[in-house]
C-alpha positions, -999 to 999 in steps of 0.1 A, spaced: -156 684 -301 -159 676 -334 -131 681 -351 -117 654 -318 -142 636 -329 -130 641 -366 -92 632 -358 -107 598 -333 -124 586 -371 -89 596 -388 -67 576 -366 -91 547 -367 -91 546 -407 -57 554 -404 -50 520 -377 -78 497 -395 -56 506 -428 -21 500 -412 -36 465 -396 -44 457 -435 -14 462 -449 3 444 -419 -22 409 -425 -13 413 -462 24 412 -462 40 382 -458 66 377 -427 105 382 -445 124 368 -414 141 335 -416 124 309 -432 93 327 -435 75 337 -468 94 359 -486 87 361 -523 54 358 -541 48 338 -570 51 357 -606 13 380 -609 15 364 -648 11 328 -633 -15 332 -609 -47 323 -608 -47 291 -633 -78 263 -636 -71 233 -636 -96 202 -635 -92 176 -615 -55 167 -602 -27 186 -618 13 182 -619 31 215 -615 66 225 -620 77 260 -605 115 270 -601 131 302 -579 159 314 -594 180 345 -584 182 328 -551 214 339 -529 243 317 -544 250 286 -521 215 289 -506 201 261 -486 167 240 -504 136 265 -503 101 255 -490 70 267 -508 35 264 -500 11 269 -527 -25 277 -525 -52 258 -545 -93 263 -547 -91 229 -529 -67 237 -501 -24 246 -494 6 224 -507 39 226 -489 71 215 -501 108 210 -497 128 223 -530 154 204 -549 187 228 -551 203 233 -583 234 253 -597 251 261 -562 214 270 -545 212 300 -568 183 282 -585 153 257 -571 125 235 -582 95 228 -565 70 198 -582 41 197 -562 8 177 -571 -28 184 -562 -64 188 -575 -80 221 -581 -70 253 -595 -36 273 -588 -44 301 -564 -9 314 -561 25 304 -541 50 317 -519 85 308 -515 112 313 -485 143 327 -509 148 360 -517 147 360 -554 118 351 -583 93 322 -585 76 316 -617 57 283 -628 78 264 -653 55 236 -663 18 222 -655 -3 195 -662 -39 191 -662 -51 156 -659 -93 154 -671 -103 141 -633 -95 119 -603 -96 88 -624 -70 102 -646 -40 98 -628 -5 113 -638 17 87 -657 52 86 -627 69 89 -665 
């Protein structure tokens, strides 16, 4: 009886672990999120509005423009890319308030934060240059 309880307990713990892993890993099916922003480019504080430039490198040749989902402390923003270099490089420009948490896009390759600028507060919007 005790042995059966141990087996059930172990199976329950294992099932819970598998469920957590499945929920934490994004789907890789067509059109779903595939590549996470490099760790060193995550969790960046930004007071007020920020302008963020993400670049996806090493996408397959002739890739259609990708889609990025960026998670900020104030919510999520979704944007489509501008594909260059036969689709192998993709650029995303995102404006949002709050700290950058992370980002994912739907292309295989490498996603990096190329550049960003934080503006002091809502009364100082970015210039259109």
